[in-house]
N, C-alpha and C positions, 0 to 999 in steps of 0.2 A: 738193575734187577726189577726194581718197581716199575719202570717204564715198559719193560719186557712183559712183565704181567699185565699191565693195563692193556697193552697193545693185544695181548691174546685174548683177553677178556671182551675187548671192543670186537676183533675179529670174530670171536664165537658167537657174538650177540648178532651181527651182521649174518652170519651163516644160518643162526636159527630164525632171524626174521625172514630171511629170504625162502627157508625151506616152508615156514609157515604160509608165506605167500603163494609159494608153489603149489602147495597141498590145497590151499582155497581154491586156486584157480582151475585145479583138476576135479574139484568136488562137482558132481552133478548138481544142477539148480533144483531148488525146490519143486515137487510135482504141482502142477496146477490142479487145484479142486475144481470140479465141476459138479452141476446140480441140475436135475430137472426143473421146470418152472414151478411145479407141485411141491418140491423138496427144497425149494430156495431158502436159505437162512434169512431170519428176519433182517438181519443188518444189510441185506443184499435186496431185499424186495423193492426199495424206492428205485434203485439202479434199473432193476429187471423192468419195472412198470414204465419208466421214464423211456427205455428203449421201445418197448412195444409201441408207446405213443409215436415215436420216432418212424417205426416200421409203417403203422398206419398212414402217416403223413405222406410218406414217399408213395404209399399205394394210391392213395387218392389223388396225388398229382400224376402219377404215371399212368394207371389204367385208362381215365378219361381220354388222354392223348392218345393212348395206343388203339382203343376202341373206335375212337374218331378216325383215325387214320386208316384202319381196316374197312370201316364202312364208305370212307370217301375214295381211297386210292387202292384198297386190298393189302395184302400181305407185305409186298414189296414196299409200299408207303409207309407201313408199321415199321418194317426194317430201318428204314431212313430216321423215322421218328425216334426210334429207340437209340439210335447210333447218335442221333443230335442232342436229344434231350435227358435220355434216362439217367447220365451220369450227372450233368448238371443239377438236374432236379434232386437227386439223391445227396449231392454235396449242400444244396440249399437248405434241404431238411436238417443236415446235421449241423450247419451254422446257426439255424433258428434253434436248436435245442442245446447247442453249445458242446457237442462232442460227435467223434467220428461215427459215421455210418457209410454202410457199403453193401454190396451184394457179391456174393462169390459161388464157384460151382466146381465139380469136379470135371466138368465139360465146360470150358470156357469159349466165349464167343470174343469178348472184349479183353485183351491181356491186362487192362487197367484194373480188372476184376480179380486178379491173383489173390490169394488167401493170406491174410495174416498169419503168422507163426501160431498164435494159440488156437486158431480154430482148422490148422490143417488137418490134424488127427481125425477131427469129427468129419470133415469133409471126406476123407480118404475112407473112413469106415462106413460112412453112409452111402457111399456110391453104388448106385445101381438099385437102391431101394426103393421102396413105396412110400409115398408122404406119409401115409396112415402108419408105417412101421417106425417113424422117428419122432423125436419130440423135441420142443424148444428147450435150449440148455443155457446155463448161467455158468461162468467161470470166473472165480477168484484170482485175479491175476496179480495180487499183492497191493500195488498202488493203483490198480485200475480194476474194473469189472467188465468183462466180456459177456455180450449176450448174442445167441444165435437163434433164429427162426426159420423154420424150412419154407422153402418156395415149391409148391406143387404144381405140376403140369396141369393143365385144362384143356379142354378142346381149342380154344382159342388159340393157346400157345402153340399148337400143333402145326399151325399155318406157317410158322417160322423156325420151329424147333422139333418138327416130326421126322420121320424116316425120309430118305431121299425120294422114295417113291410118291409121299404124301406133297412134297415142296413143289410148287409150281415153278417152271422154268424161269420165269423172271425174277422170283425168289432165289433160286440157285445162282443166278447171274448177279445179284446185287451183293449177295453174301460173298461170291468169289471176288468180287470188285472190293468190297469194303472190309471183309475179314479173310483174307487168303488163309490162316491158320483156324479158321472156326472148327471147334469140336461140339459146339451147342445144338446138336441135333440127334436124331434117334430116339426121342422120348416118346411114350406113350401117356395117354391120360391117366393122372394118378401117380405118375412117377415123381420122385424126388428131383426137382431139376437144380436146385441150389440152395443157398441160404442168404437171408439177410444178416447182417450182423452190426453189431454197435460196440463201442470202445469208450467206456465212461471214467473219467478219472475220480478217484475216490476222494471225498471231503471230510 
C-alpha cells in the first residue's frame, strides 16, 4: 500500500511539473520596452551613445567611398562599391566597438540586411514615412540593448534608389545583375530609406 501511495505521489508530481512547463512554454514572452532617444532611461544611455558612435563610424567609412565612386564612375560605380564594401565596412565598425552593427529597411536591396526580430515591428510601422516623422529608438531586450537610427534618403541616394524613371539604364542593368530581387528603389528625397541598428550585450 505504501509503495502504491509513493508511486501515485511521484506520478502526480511529474504531471504537475509537466503541466507547469507546458504553461510556461505557452506564455507570451515579456514585451520589449522601447524608448525614444530623449526618453532613454539613465541605465541605457551609455549603450545608446556607444551605438550612436558606431553609426557615425559607419557613415565616415562609407560615405566618402560612395561619393568618390559617384564622382569617378557615376551611380553604376557607386552600386558596385556599395555591394563590395558596405557590408564589410559595417562589420568592421562593429568589430571595433565590440557589438553587432547593421542596416535594414522595409525595401531591401541586399538580403543580408534582413531585419532582426526586435526591430521588425519598427521597420514595418515606419514604412513609407518621411525621415522627419520618425525618431531614433532604444529597445530594452533583457540581456541586450537594441538601438535604431533612421536612414533618410537625400538627393545623392536617388541616383541608385530613386524611381525607375530617375535611374539611368546602366544602373538598372547592374542592379538587375547584382540584385535580381531588389526592392530598394522608388524613394524621394526626405523619405525614410531604412535604419541603422546596433545590438549591445548588457554588462
